[in-house]
C-alpha positions as a printed Julia matrix, in Angstrom:
437×3 Matrix{Float64}:
 -51.57    2.24  69.82
 -54.23   -0.01  68.38
 -55.78    0.0   64.94
 -58.99    1.98  65.27
 -62.38    1.75  63.69
 -62.59    5.57  63.68
 -60.03    8.02  62.52
 -57.82    8.77  65.52
 -56.25   11.96  64.09
 -57.31   15.33  65.48
 -60.33   16.12  63.25
 -60.13   19.79  64.15
 -56.55   20.1   62.9
 -57.39   18.38  59.61
 -60.44   20.63  59.11
 -58.24   23.65  59.89
 -55.85   22.64  57.13
 -58.62   22.05  54.6
 -60.02   25.47  55.53
 -56.53   26.93  54.97
 -56.45   25.38  51.45
 -59.71   27.16  50.68
 -58.74   30.33  52.35
 -58.4    33.53  50.2
 -54.7    33.98  51.12
 -52.15   32.9   53.67
 -51.77   36.11  55.56
 -50.13   37.64  58.55
 -51.88   37.7   61.96
 -53.24   41.15  61.17
 -56.18   41.68  58.81
 -56.09   43.52  55.52
 -58.39   44.05  52.53
 -57.68   42.93  48.99
 -59.6    44.92  46.3
 -59.88   43.79  42.74
 -58.43   45.94  40.05
 -61.38   45.01  37.89
 -63.87   47.88  38.6
 -66.9    45.64  38.01
 -65.81   43.39  40.8
 -64.33   45.91  43.2
 -67.35   46.32  45.42
 -67.92   42.61  45.82
 -64.22   41.74  46.34
 -63.58   43.58  49.58
 -62.54   40.45  51.3
 -61.03   40.45  54.72
 -58.55   37.8   55.46
 -57.16   36.48  58.72
 -55.25   33.23  58.78
 -52.43   32.8   61.3
 -53.3    29.16  61.94
 -50.84   27.98  59.3
 -48.23   27.04  61.97
 -50.94   25.56  64.24
 -51.96   23.38  61.31
 -48.74   22.28  59.67
 -46.25   22.09  62.46
 -48.02   19.3   64.42
 -48.49   17.28  61.15
 -44.68   17.32  60.7
 -43.92   16.6   64.33
 -42.79   20.23  65.2
 -43.2    21.97  68.56
 -45.03   25.21  69.41
 -45.44   28.04  66.79
 -42.31   29.96  66.05
 -42.29   33.71  66.86
 -41.76   36.16  64.03
 -38.12   36.98  63.29
 -35.99   38.27  60.43
 -32.38   39.24  59.85
 -29.28   37.81  61.45
 -29.52   34.02  62.18
 -29.83   33.65  65.92
 -27.2    30.95  66.11
 -24.52   33.42  64.88
 -25.41   36.66  66.7
 -22.1    36.4   68.65
 -20.32   37.3   65.36
 -22.19   40.54  64.94
 -19.89   43.63  64.95
 -16.72   41.43  65.12
 -14.11   39.97  62.83
 -14.67   36.54  64.12
 -15.79   33.76  61.83
 -17.0    30.19  62.2
 -17.95   27.33  59.93
 -21.42   25.65  60.07
 -23.55   23.84  57.52
 -26.77   25.42  56.26
 -29.52   24.92  53.75
 -30.53   28.04  51.78
 -33.75   28.81  50.04
 -34.55   31.64  47.63
 -38.05   32.29  46.46
 -39.21   35.02  44.09
 -42.35   35.99  42.26
 -42.0    35.27  38.52
 -42.29   38.25  36.19
 -43.26   40.56  39.06
 -41.61   43.62  37.43
 -44.31   43.6   34.75
 -47.0    43.83  37.43
 -46.42   47.53  37.84
 -47.21   48.04  34.14
 -50.59   46.27  34.52
 -51.93   47.26  37.96
 -51.89   50.3   40.2
 -49.11   50.26  42.73
 -51.41   49.52  45.67
 -52.59   46.4   43.9
 -49.01   45.41  43.05
 -48.07   45.67  46.67
 -50.96   43.5   47.73
 -50.3    40.85  45.1
 -46.53   40.66  46.0
 -47.32   40.63  49.75
 -49.7    37.67  49.35
 -46.92   35.5   48.08
 -44.27   36.97  50.46
 -46.47   36.4   53.54
 -47.21   32.92  52.41
 -43.49   32.2   52.11
 -42.69   33.64  55.53
 -45.43   31.66  57.3
 -44.48   28.35  55.68
 -40.76   28.93  56.33
 -41.69   29.39  60.05
 -43.72   26.18  59.91
 -40.51   24.2   59.07
 -38.1    25.73  61.57
 -36.66   28.04  58.87
 -35.27   31.54  59.57
 -36.22   34.42  57.24
 -32.94   36.19  56.45
 -34.1    38.9   54.03
 -37.03   40.25  51.98
 -35.69   41.55  48.72
 -38.44   43.34  46.73
 -40.29   40.36  45.38
 -38.04   37.68  46.91
 -37.52   35.9   50.23
 -34.25   34.45  51.44
 -34.37   31.87  54.29
 -31.98   29.58  56.12
 -32.79   26.01  57.44
 -30.49   24.48  60.07
 -27.82   25.85  62.35
 -25.42   24.98  65.11
 -27.9    22.93  67.11
 -29.48   20.94  64.25
 -28.33   17.97  62.19
 -27.35   19.1   58.72
 -29.75   16.49  57.22
 -32.66   17.88  59.22
 -32.04   21.39  57.87
 -32.15   19.92  54.27
 -35.25   17.96  54.98
 -36.99   21.02  56.42
 -35.93   22.96  53.39
 -37.3    20.3   50.94
 -40.59   20.12  52.92
 -40.91   23.85  52.98
 -40.24   24.18  49.24
 -42.78   21.48  48.29
 -45.56   22.91  50.54
 -44.84   26.47  49.5
 -45.03   25.48  45.85
 -48.28   23.69  46.47
 -49.87   26.57  48.39
 -48.75   29.17  45.84
 -50.15   27.18  42.92
 -53.32   25.75  44.54
 -54.33   28.5   46.92
 -52.8    31.95  46.41
 -52.85   32.11  42.62
 -56.43   30.88  42.19
 -57.76   33.22  44.81
 -56.02   36.18  43.32
 -57.52   35.34  40.0
 -61.03   34.91  41.52
 -60.62   38.36  42.93
 -60.14   39.84  39.47
 -56.34   39.85  39.05
 -56.21   38.36  35.65
 -52.57   37.22  35.49
 -50.72   33.98  35.42
 -49.05   34.33  38.74
 -46.26   32.07  39.86
 -43.23   31.67  42.11
 -39.75   30.13  41.65
 -37.78   28.36  44.34
 -34.16   27.43  44.61
 -32.76   25.26  47.41
 -29.3    23.9   48.15
 -27.26   22.69  51.11
 -23.69   23.63  52.18
 -21.68   21.29  54.4
 -19.9    22.56  57.46
 -16.46   23.15  55.87
 -18.13   24.91  52.89
 -20.06   27.62  54.7
 -18.28   30.53  56.57
 -20.4    32.68  58.86
 -19.26   36.22  59.63
 -20.31   39.86  59.95
 -20.24   42.16  56.9
 -20.19   45.94  57.12
 -19.32   48.28  60.01
 -20.36   48.04  63.61
 -23.87   49.39  63.84
 -24.28   48.93  60.04
 -23.56   45.21  59.63
 -25.2    41.97  58.82
 -24.25   38.48  59.91
 -24.55   36.15  56.93
 -22.99   33.07  55.26
 -20.28   33.1   52.62
 -20.47   29.93  50.38
 -20.88   28.84  46.79
 -23.8    26.72  48.05
 -25.59   29.79  49.42
 -24.97   31.82  46.3
 -26.03   28.96  43.92
 -29.47   28.71  45.62
 -30.26   32.1   43.91
 -29.03   30.57  40.52
 -31.29   27.65  41.12
 -34.28   29.84  41.84
 -33.64   31.65  38.57
 -33.47   28.37  36.7
 -36.76   27.11  38.17
 -39.94   27.27  36.1
 -43.19   28.81  37.14
 -44.38   27.3   40.41
 -41.41   24.93  40.4
 -38.59   24.16  42.92
 -35.02   23.48  41.72
 -32.71   21.52  44.03
 -28.9    21.69  44.0
 -26.44   18.77  43.7
 -25.1    19.08  47.24
 -28.58   18.79  48.79
 -29.42   15.85  46.56
 -26.26   14.09  47.69
 -26.73   14.99  51.34
 -30.13   13.21  51.44
 -29.36   10.72  48.63
 -32.64   12.0   47.33
 -34.64    9.61  45.02
 -34.26   10.27  41.35
 -37.97    9.4   40.8
 -38.94   12.56  42.72
 -36.85   14.89  40.51
 -36.69   15.81  36.84
 -34.04   17.4   34.56
 -34.79   20.92  33.25
 -35.27   21.23  29.49
 -35.25   24.19  27.18
 -36.29   24.59  23.6
 -33.42   25.71  21.28
 -33.8    25.96  17.5
 -37.03   23.99  17.63
 -35.65   21.09  19.63
 -35.71   20.22  23.34
 -32.38   20.28  25.09
 -31.69   19.07  28.6
 -30.05   21.41  31.07
 -28.6    19.07  33.89
 -26.15   21.69  35.19
 -26.41   25.21  36.69
 -25.94   27.85  34.05
 -23.56   29.49  33.39
 -21.38   26.43  33.87
 -18.64   28.13  35.97
 -15.04   26.83  35.9
 -12.87   25.99  38.87
  -9.33   27.19  39.55
  -7.96   24.79  36.88
 -10.28   26.17  34.27
 -12.49   23.01  34.14
 -16.33   23.31  34.17
 -17.73   22.31  37.56
 -20.82   20.73  36.02
 -22.9    21.46  39.17
 -26.04   19.4   39.16
 -29.59   20.85  39.38
 -32.92   18.94  39.41
 -36.47   19.98  39.59
 -38.72   18.69  42.32
 -41.85   16.79  41.64
 -43.58   18.52  44.55
 -46.92   16.75  44.59
 -45.33   13.34  44.2
 -43.02   14.11  47.13
 -45.81   15.41  49.34
 -47.7    12.13  48.95
 -45.05   10.52  51.13
 -45.35   13.3   53.81
 -48.17   13.67  56.37
 -50.07   15.85  53.86
 -50.49   12.74  51.56
 -52.51   11.12  54.4
 -54.49   14.19  55.37
 -55.24   16.43  52.4
 -57.76   15.18  49.76
 -56.62   18.13  47.59
 -53.34   16.34  46.96
 -54.61   12.97  46.03
 -54.95   11.61  42.57
 -58.18    9.7   41.74
 -58.17    6.22  43.19
 -57.96    4.65  46.57
 -58.33    6.79  49.72
 -55.29    7.32  52.03
 -55.14    5.44  55.32
 -53.65    7.08  58.36
 -50.33    5.36  59.15
 -48.68    5.9   62.53
 -44.97    5.08  63.04
 -43.21    4.71  66.37
 -39.38    4.52  66.66
 -37.79    1.88  68.91
 -34.27    0.73  69.61
 -32.87   -2.19  67.5
 -34.17   -4.62  70.1
 -37.67   -3.26  69.98
 -37.64   -2.78  73.75
 -37.59    0.98  74.27
 -39.8     3.49  72.48
 -38.19    6.7   71.28
 -41.41    8.51  70.26
 -43.57    8.84  67.22
 -42.16    9.58  63.72
 -44.07   11.67  61.32
 -43.58   10.71  57.7
 -40.54   12.31  55.94
 -40.2    14.8   58.77
 -36.62   14.22  60.09
 -33.64   12.01  59.76
 -33.42    8.67  61.72
 -30.25    6.83  62.73
 -29.61    3.43  61.32
 -30.38    0.27  63.2
 -33.62    1.67  64.62
 -36.83   -0.34  64.64
 -40.07    1.19  63.28
 -43.47   -0.06  64.33
 -46.26    0.88  61.82
 -49.98    0.9   62.72
 -52.93    1.72  60.5
 -55.94    3.87  61.52
 -58.94    3.26  59.31
 -62.19    5.41  59.38
 -64.13    2.12  59.69
 -63.51   -1.63  59.91
 -63.68   -3.16  56.4
 -65.78   -6.23  55.95
 -63.91   -9.33  57.13
 -61.75  -10.9   55.84
 -59.5    -8.26  54.18
 -55.84   -8.07  53.48
 -53.1    -5.56  54.22
 -49.96   -5.48  52.1
 -46.88   -3.65  53.52
 -44.29   -2.94  50.81
 -40.82   -1.48  51.38
 -39.39    0.66  48.46
 -35.74    1.47  49.14
 -33.81    4.17  47.33
 -30.28    5.38  47.47
 -26.85    4.06  46.64
 -26.44    1.86  49.83
 -29.55   -0.23  49.34
 -29.05   -0.65  45.61
 -25.32   -1.18  45.98
 -25.94   -4.11  48.25
 -28.76   -5.52  46.08
 -28.37   -4.24  42.56
 -31.26   -6.31  41.3
 -33.97   -5.3   43.78
 -32.58   -2.75  46.26
 -33.71   -5.08  48.99
 -37.34   -4.16  48.32
 -39.84   -6.52  49.82
 -43.43   -6.91  50.91
 -45.5    -8.73  53.52
 -49.15   -9.71  53.18
 -51.46   -9.98  56.16
 -54.87  -11.55  56.13
 -57.25   -9.91  58.72
 -59.96  -12.4   59.7
 -61.05  -11.25  63.19
 -61.87   -7.98  64.94
 -58.94   -8.65  67.27
 -56.47   -8.85  64.41
 -57.96   -5.63  63.01
 -57.62   -3.77  66.3
 -54.03   -5.04  67.17
 -52.41   -4.92  63.78
 -48.78   -3.68  63.51
 -45.95   -4.14  61.08
 -42.21   -3.81  61.92
 -39.24   -2.58  59.8
 -35.78   -1.42  60.6
 -33.59    1.45  59.29
 -30.63   -0.01  57.44
 -29.78    2.28  54.53
 -29.15    5.89  53.98
 -31.76    7.83  51.92
 -35.47    8.42  51.62
 -37.44    5.19  51.63
 -41.13    4.27  51.55
 -43.43    2.0   53.27
 -46.43    1.51  51.02
 -49.56    0.3   52.82
 -52.44   -1.13  50.75
 -55.8    -2.32  52.11
 -57.79   -4.67  49.85
 -61.33   -6.15  50.33
 -63.5    -8.27  48.08
 -64.29   -5.02  46.21
 -60.56   -4.42  45.38
 -58.08   -1.83  46.59
 -59.71    0.48  49.16
 -56.74    2.37  50.75
 -53.2     3.14  49.66
 -50.67    5.29  51.6
 -46.98    5.94  50.85
 -45.05    6.74  54.11
 -41.56    8.29  53.76
 -38.65    7.6   56.09
 -35.38    9.44  55.98
 -32.33    7.53  57.22
 -28.92    9.07  57.8
């Protein structure tokens, strides 16, 4: 693919996503009405909402296939266990989401309004879980429990899908659902809390609970249960990640933060899940928890290149396209969407840039690699093998045929940062995330 003077991305898909950000709510395929509780606004707020294009918008951005059909309950990979005493081990990533302070809503609004408010967040969660190949296991009052991964998926990909889902869901809840509810007259500081963690194969036992005909196939694991604890520890419109997931992806510290609480007038850090349980020897397990900087993370995903709503003031994003090749750069293995899935080591990546127009010649392109994780920094403690390459673009041919090559050498989430400068300074800047196993 050549560098283009016009944006090569599907404009209709991008417009659809931007419309989705402005839409009243992310809803189910059916239509329903939302009435304001405020009587003075009730007549004007009889808005009808229909938006089932969430999957059609988000899945292609993250390199997913066709839309997922609706499903809830037993995970399809473990249906063979239903009604039996059989068990099996399989890794899984678990997400819990609940609506903060939802119990109080029934003291503020009529029950029909409470139901509509809760369902706005629950339907949003369901749709976005489906966007990232997740499986909705349960709806529990004001909460949604979902699994990512299974028998046919790499454990790291389940974790990546879970992180992407959590970040997008947090963004949608805060920037779309909550403001629209408030515009409709629901004067309340709405919010959700998300907990996410990963259990490795030997740490997650799948089986059927109950009696035949009255049973449920589910997972037994500390790492499933602790996701609910993490959700409870998250702040309003925040996601909390567990230590096992962080270690599985060697997730960058810069994208997380340590929870703090105010005790006796001073701020105290809470780096571990509370209560701090003890193991069989009576020792505290000190299980790590970290909050997710969701917007910072989304900037290294496809949304950072497509949604102006995410971007801080400054340079515009350029559309960066990556293609995976073998180590010899001979055979293409298909396109790679930013931070969408895990790649094996010793793969070659060809990066190309799609600009909306050709800048005035000459201009420069800087491609900078920012490595994270213990492997890169263990090999190069001073710099993590970070590096950059500058290209001076002097001709239209150079502009149209530009590409930049890198290879996957270290485990973790790494960035390629692309900057385009002209005589007028920095014009474009994009951070492209690459997960390596």
